C-alpha beads as a LAMMPS data file, in Angstrom:
LAMMPS data file: protein, C-alpha beads

233 atoms
232 bonds

1 atom types
1 bond types

-500.0 500.0 xlo xhi
-500.0 500.0 ylo yhi
-500.0 500.0 zlo zhi

Masses

1 110.0

Atoms # bond

1 1 1 -389.233 126.598 -421.846
2 1 1 -388.835 122.376 -421.210
3 1 1 -391.234 119.998 -420.660
4 1 1 -391.579 116.468 -419.053
5 1 1 -394.122 113.446 -419.258
6 1 1 -396.054 115.023 -416.412
7 1 1 -395.058 118.698 -415.858
8 1 1 -393.546 121.258 -417.632
9 1 1 -390.854 124.351 -416.967
10 1 1 -392.045 127.888 -417.833
11 1 1 -390.877 131.350 -417.085
12 1 1 -392.936 134.167 -415.966
13 1 1 -393.625 137.003 -418.421
14 1 1 -395.859 138.975 -416.935
15 1 1 -398.476 139.556 -413.560
16 1 1 -401.780 140.020 -415.106
17 1 1 -403.824 139.914 -411.801
18 1 1 -401.266 139.670 -408.658
19 1 1 -402.333 137.182 -406.230
20 1 1 -402.794 138.728 -402.352
21 1 1 -399.983 136.716 -401.119
22 1 1 -397.671 138.248 -403.635
23 1 1 -395.286 140.610 -402.233
24 1 1 -392.178 142.527 -403.451
25 1 1 -388.890 140.641 -402.383
26 1 1 -386.823 141.751 -399.925
27 1 1 -383.650 140.920 -402.095
28 1 1 -382.882 142.626 -405.365
29 1 1 -381.473 139.815 -406.798
30 1 1 -384.142 137.292 -405.868
31 1 1 -385.167 136.764 -409.246
32 1 1 -382.104 135.853 -411.137
33 1 1 -380.266 134.315 -408.175
34 1 1 -380.846 130.796 -407.933
35 1 1 -380.799 130.874 -404.316
36 1 1 -384.080 131.782 -403.335
37 1 1 -387.569 130.768 -405.110
38 1 1 -390.102 131.793 -402.643
39 1 1 -389.524 135.643 -401.763
40 1 1 -392.522 137.226 -404.038
41 1 1 -394.653 134.833 -401.591
42 1 1 -395.990 135.928 -398.035
43 1 1 -393.913 134.326 -395.286
44 1 1 -397.117 133.233 -393.936
45 1 1 -398.176 131.450 -397.225
46 1 1 -394.591 130.183 -397.860
47 1 1 -395.350 128.085 -394.713
48 1 1 -398.355 126.808 -395.960
49 1 1 -396.671 126.109 -399.281
50 1 1 -394.078 123.686 -397.506
51 1 1 -397.012 122.149 -395.555
52 1 1 -398.903 121.188 -398.705
53 1 1 -395.519 120.109 -400.440
54 1 1 -395.016 117.384 -397.703
55 1 1 -398.574 116.330 -397.919
56 1 1 -398.256 115.981 -401.515
57 1 1 -395.453 114.070 -401.382
58 1 1 -396.661 111.458 -398.565
59 1 1 -399.736 110.960 -400.855
60 1 1 -397.498 110.861 -404.456
61 1 1 -394.475 108.853 -403.277
62 1 1 -395.587 107.541 -399.857
63 1 1 -399.099 106.161 -401.061
64 1 1 -400.958 107.842 -398.066
65 1 1 -404.254 108.585 -398.943
66 1 1 -405.183 111.299 -396.413
67 1 1 -401.974 111.881 -394.385
68 1 1 -402.048 113.832 -391.227
69 1 1 -399.206 116.925 -391.626
70 1 1 -398.679 119.273 -388.696
71 1 1 -398.477 123.164 -389.299
72 1 1 -394.910 124.250 -390.352
73 1 1 -392.947 126.084 -387.613
74 1 1 -392.027 129.228 -388.771
75 1 1 -389.495 131.868 -387.490
76 1 1 -390.055 135.290 -385.858
77 1 1 -387.515 136.733 -387.985
78 1 1 -387.075 134.666 -391.492
79 1 1 -384.131 136.590 -392.540
80 1 1 -380.200 136.834 -391.498
81 1 1 -380.552 133.394 -390.059
82 1 1 -377.889 131.158 -391.794
83 1 1 -374.581 130.781 -389.988
84 1 1 -372.932 129.448 -393.200
85 1 1 -372.611 130.881 -396.976
86 1 1 -370.350 129.650 -399.598
87 1 1 -369.902 132.646 -402.315
88 1 1 -368.114 132.006 -405.939
89 1 1 -365.780 134.901 -406.610
90 1 1 -365.457 135.640 -410.210
91 1 1 -365.351 138.991 -412.783
92 1 1 -368.503 140.694 -414.116
93 1 1 -368.802 141.915 -417.746
94 1 1 -367.183 144.658 -416.873
95 1 1 -364.175 143.102 -415.523
96 1 1 -364.769 144.071 -411.888
97 1 1 -364.124 141.233 -409.187
98 1 1 -367.396 140.275 -407.627
99 1 1 -368.991 137.582 -405.326
100 1 1 -372.820 136.354 -405.133
101 1 1 -374.427 133.207 -406.099
102 1 1 -375.315 131.243 -409.209
103 1 1 -378.119 132.053 -411.243
104 1 1 -380.574 129.136 -411.469
105 1 1 -379.558 126.285 -413.364
106 1 1 -376.062 127.827 -414.790
107 1 1 -372.600 128.875 -413.359
108 1 1 -372.997 132.487 -413.963
109 1 1 -372.383 134.659 -410.958
110 1 1 -375.179 137.065 -409.815
111 1 1 -373.368 139.577 -407.781
112 1 1 -375.024 139.428 -404.624
113 1 1 -372.679 140.504 -401.694
114 1 1 -375.456 141.015 -399.457
115 1 1 -377.500 137.453 -399.027
116 1 1 -380.479 138.537 -396.843
117 1 1 -381.096 135.065 -395.562
118 1 1 -377.365 134.688 -394.358
119 1 1 -375.641 137.059 -391.505
120 1 1 -375.041 140.607 -392.219
121 1 1 -371.181 140.311 -391.823
122 1 1 -371.065 138.220 -394.593
123 1 1 -370.829 141.542 -396.763
124 1 1 -368.034 143.013 -394.889
125 1 1 -365.811 140.068 -395.143
126 1 1 -366.462 139.570 -398.847
127 1 1 -365.794 143.261 -399.250
128 1 1 -362.291 143.001 -397.295
129 1 1 -361.232 139.713 -399.306
130 1 1 -362.187 141.697 -402.967
131 1 1 -360.773 144.806 -402.010
132 1 1 -357.392 142.567 -400.780
133 1 1 -357.356 140.708 -404.302
134 1 1 -357.535 144.225 -406.159
135 1 1 -354.709 145.205 -404.171
136 1 1 -352.566 142.435 -404.336
137 1 1 -353.641 141.339 -407.906
138 1 1 -354.839 137.767 -407.138
139 1 1 -357.140 136.737 -409.918
140 1 1 -360.447 135.222 -409.313
141 1 1 -360.949 131.595 -410.544
142 1 1 -362.306 131.649 -414.394
143 1 1 -364.240 128.076 -414.629
144 1 1 -364.504 127.821 -418.234
145 1 1 -360.818 127.991 -418.784
146 1 1 -359.632 126.537 -415.355
147 1 1 -357.381 129.446 -414.431
148 1 1 -357.132 131.964 -411.827
149 1 1 -356.760 131.611 -408.237
150 1 1 -359.702 132.506 -405.622
151 1 1 -362.409 129.991 -406.724
152 1 1 -364.886 130.540 -403.102
153 1 1 -365.207 132.231 -400.001
154 1 1 -366.825 130.223 -397.280
155 1 1 -368.059 131.947 -394.314
156 1 1 -369.163 130.817 -390.925
157 1 1 -370.984 132.597 -388.147
158 1 1 -371.726 132.046 -384.738
159 1 1 -374.694 133.542 -382.941
160 1 1 -374.056 136.861 -380.690
161 1 1 -374.453 135.752 -377.155
162 1 1 -374.929 137.223 -373.790
163 1 1 -372.784 137.193 -371.243
164 1 1 -373.909 136.653 -367.477
165 1 1 -374.229 140.408 -366.576
166 1 1 -376.323 140.564 -369.716
167 1 1 -373.907 142.223 -372.258
168 1 1 -373.436 141.182 -375.465
169 1 1 -370.526 138.443 -376.426
170 1 1 -368.906 138.922 -379.596
171 1 1 -369.812 136.448 -382.353
172 1 1 -367.016 134.125 -383.735
173 1 1 -366.151 133.911 -387.436
174 1 1 -364.620 131.308 -389.426
175 1 1 -363.307 132.724 -393.287
176 1 1 -361.743 129.519 -395.648
177 1 1 -360.911 131.126 -399.003
178 1 1 -360.912 128.041 -401.422
179 1 1 -358.125 128.399 -404.338
180 1 1 -357.121 126.751 -407.336
181 1 1 -353.737 126.276 -406.602
182 1 1 -351.206 125.040 -403.646
183 1 1 -350.232 128.573 -402.156
184 1 1 -352.205 131.293 -401.177
185 1 1 -349.947 134.824 -401.880
186 1 1 -350.119 137.909 -399.587
187 1 1 -351.809 135.555 -397.085
188 1 1 -350.614 137.224 -394.344
189 1 1 -352.035 140.912 -395.532
190 1 1 -355.099 139.130 -396.222
191 1 1 -354.968 137.921 -392.644
192 1 1 -354.314 141.463 -391.026
193 1 1 -357.162 142.926 -392.924
194 1 1 -359.778 140.029 -392.209
195 1 1 -358.838 140.777 -388.366
196 1 1 -359.968 144.196 -388.702
197 1 1 -363.574 142.351 -388.941
198 1 1 -365.274 142.060 -385.443
199 1 1 -365.171 138.051 -384.342
200 1 1 -362.577 136.936 -386.683
201 1 1 -361.515 133.805 -384.715
202 1 1 -360.132 131.409 -387.671
203 1 1 -358.919 132.076 -391.287
204 1 1 -357.645 129.536 -393.887
205 1 1 -357.449 128.336 -396.934
206 1 1 -358.379 124.862 -398.893
207 1 1 -356.601 123.755 -401.784
208 1 1 -359.139 122.659 -404.638
209 1 1 -357.246 122.238 -407.952
210 1 1 -359.709 119.946 -409.885
211 1 1 -361.774 121.002 -412.877
212 1 1 -365.185 120.151 -410.953
213 1 1 -368.190 121.615 -409.390
214 1 1 -367.498 120.238 -406.125
215 1 1 -366.769 123.408 -403.989
216 1 1 -364.269 122.163 -401.474
217 1 1 -360.929 120.055 -402.206
218 1 1 -359.234 117.593 -399.844
219 1 1 -356.709 119.911 -397.887
220 1 1 -356.868 122.854 -395.611
221 1 1 -354.325 125.187 -394.610
222 1 1 -354.638 127.421 -391.154
223 1 1 -353.423 130.710 -391.516
224 1 1 -355.039 132.415 -387.997
225 1 1 -356.584 130.631 -385.154
226 1 1 -357.392 127.082 -384.461
227 1 1 -359.449 126.233 -387.596
228 1 1 -362.831 125.904 -385.444
229 1 1 -365.143 128.388 -383.966
230 1 1 -367.195 127.828 -380.890
231 1 1 -371.260 128.266 -381.066
232 1 1 -374.275 127.716 -379.018
233 1 1 -377.166 126.498 -381.068

Bonds

1 1 1 2
2 1 2 3
3 1 3 4
4 1 4 5
5 1 5 6
6 1 6 7
7 1 7 8
8 1 8 9
9 1 9 10
10 1 10 11
11 1 11 12
12 1 12 13
13 1 13 14
14 1 14 15
15 1 15 16
16 1 16 17
17 1 17 18
18 1 18 19
19 1 19 20
20 1 20 21
21 1 21 22
22 1 22 23
23 1 23 24
24 1 24 25
25 1 25 26
26 1 26 27
27 1 27 28
28 1 28 29
29 1 29 30
30 1 30 31
31 1 31 32
32 1 32 33
33 1 33 34
34 1 34 35
35 1 35 36
36 1 36 37
37 1 37 38
38 1 38 39
39 1 39 40
40 1 40 41
41 1 41 42
42 1 42 43
43 1 43 44
44 1 44 45
45 1 45 46
46 1 46 47
47 1 47 48
48 1 48 49
49 1 49 50
50 1 50 51
51 1 51 52
52 1 52 53
53 1 53 54
54 1 54 55
55 1 55 56
56 1 56 57
57 1 57 58
58 1 58 59
59 1 59 60
60 1 60 61
61 1 61 62
62 1 62 63
63 1 63 64
64 1 64 65
65 1 65 66
66 1 66 67
67 1 67 68
68 1 68 69
69 1 69 70
70 1 70 71
71 1 71 72
72 1 72 73
73 1 73 74
74 1 74 75
75 1 75 76
76 1 76 77
77 1 77 78
78 1 78 79
79 1 79 80
80 1 80 81
81 1 81 82
82 1 82 83
83 1 83 84
84 1 84 85
85 1 85 86
86 1 86 87
87 1 87 88
88 1 88 89
89 1 89 90
90 1 90 91
91 1 91 92
92 1 92 93
93 1 93 94
94 1 94 95
95 1 95 96
96 1 96 97
97 1 97 98
98 1 98 99
99 1 99 100
100 1 100 101
101 1 101 102
102 1 102 103
103 1 103 104
104 1 104 105
105 1 105 106
106 1 106 107
107 1 107 108
108 1 108 109
109 1 109 110
110 1 110 111
111 1 111 112
112 1 112 113
113 1 113 114
114 1 114 115
115 1 115 116
116 1 116 117
117 1 117 118
118 1 118 119
119 1 119 120
120 1 120 121
121 1 121 122
122 1 122 123
123 1 123 124
124 1 124 125
125 1 125 126
126 1 126 127
127 1 127 128
128 1 128 129
129 1 129 130
130 1 130 131
131 1 131 132
132 1 132 133
133 1 133 134
134 1 134 135
135 1 135 136
136 1 136 137
137 1 137 138
138 1 138 139
139 1 139 140
140 1 140 141
141 1 141 142
142 1 142 143
143 1 143 144
144 1 144 145
145 1 145 146
146 1 146 147
147 1 147 148
148 1 148 149
149 1 149 150
150 1 150 151
151 1 151 152
152 1 152 153
153 1 153 154
154 1 154 155
155 1 155 156
156 1 156 157
157 1 157 158
158 1 158 159
159 1 159 160
160 1 160 161
161 1 161 162
162 1 162 163
163 1 163 164
164 1 164 165
165 1 165 166
166 1 166 167
167 1 167 168
168 1 168 169
169 1 169 170
170 1 170 171
171 1 171 172
172 1 172 173
173 1 173 174
174 1 174 175
175 1 175 176
176 1 176 177
177 1 177 178
178 1 178 179
179 1 179 180
180 1 180 181
181 1 181 182
182 1 182 183
183 1 183 184
184 1 184 185
185 1 185 186
186 1 186 187
187 1 187 188
188 1 188 189
189 1 189 190
190 1 190 191
191 1 191 192
192 1 192 193
193 1 193 194
194 1 194 195
195 1 195 196
196 1 196 197
197 1 197 198
198 1 198 199
199 1 199 200
200 1 200 201
201 1 201 202
202 1 202 203
203 1 203 204
204 1 204 205
205 1 205 206
206 1 206 207
207 1 207 208
208 1 208 209
209 1 209 210
210 1 210 211
211 1 211 212
212 1 212 213
213 1 213 214
214 1 214 215
215 1 215 216
216 1 216 217
217 1 217 218
218 1 218 219
219 1 219 220
220 1 220 221
221 1 221 222
222 1 222 223
223 1 223 224
224 1 224 225
225 1 225 226
226 1 226 227
227 1 227 228
228 1 228 229
229 1 229 230
230 1 230 231
231 1 231 232
232 1 232 233
């Protein structure tokens, strides 16, 4: 699709003979979504790929002839671990309000309310926000024409902790709605709905009225809570 001086970009058309390391992606949107590039590769092979990438960069950019690179330390469960996500909000071709991620090298939203790398609670938060938008006639942002209100939903979640008696302590959640405007209509209705999500600790909105790809604007207004969560990492 594009050539550079020493490399090119290509699009996979057909797999003739699959590698033994090829696996079925966990996420059904892995191919069009721009968030993941390695889900078709087994996790064990992903770690080797990353190790070799470090070694290659040290050779090519650092000038080291034979750099010693230690094995990459992997995770026991390489899914559901990311504690922060920013979902763009828009409309699908059939007019529905959707959340997801941008397709690779575009600003077209791939509808993926469930990101398998992030916390599973994100899906419930996004579903709540979208229902509120539908019920209260709150428009999603239209990037092309710079109109509409809700641009992104930012979610940060803490880890579920154990108390001294061994029981689970509820995770804390922070939600911030990024808007193309100065005021969030029906804000208290949104707060009441989000409070039904277990662990909801802080709700706010961020003002970004610029025609920009930058997600957050300079001003945050708090609707519920102190504007932060407490977590142990």
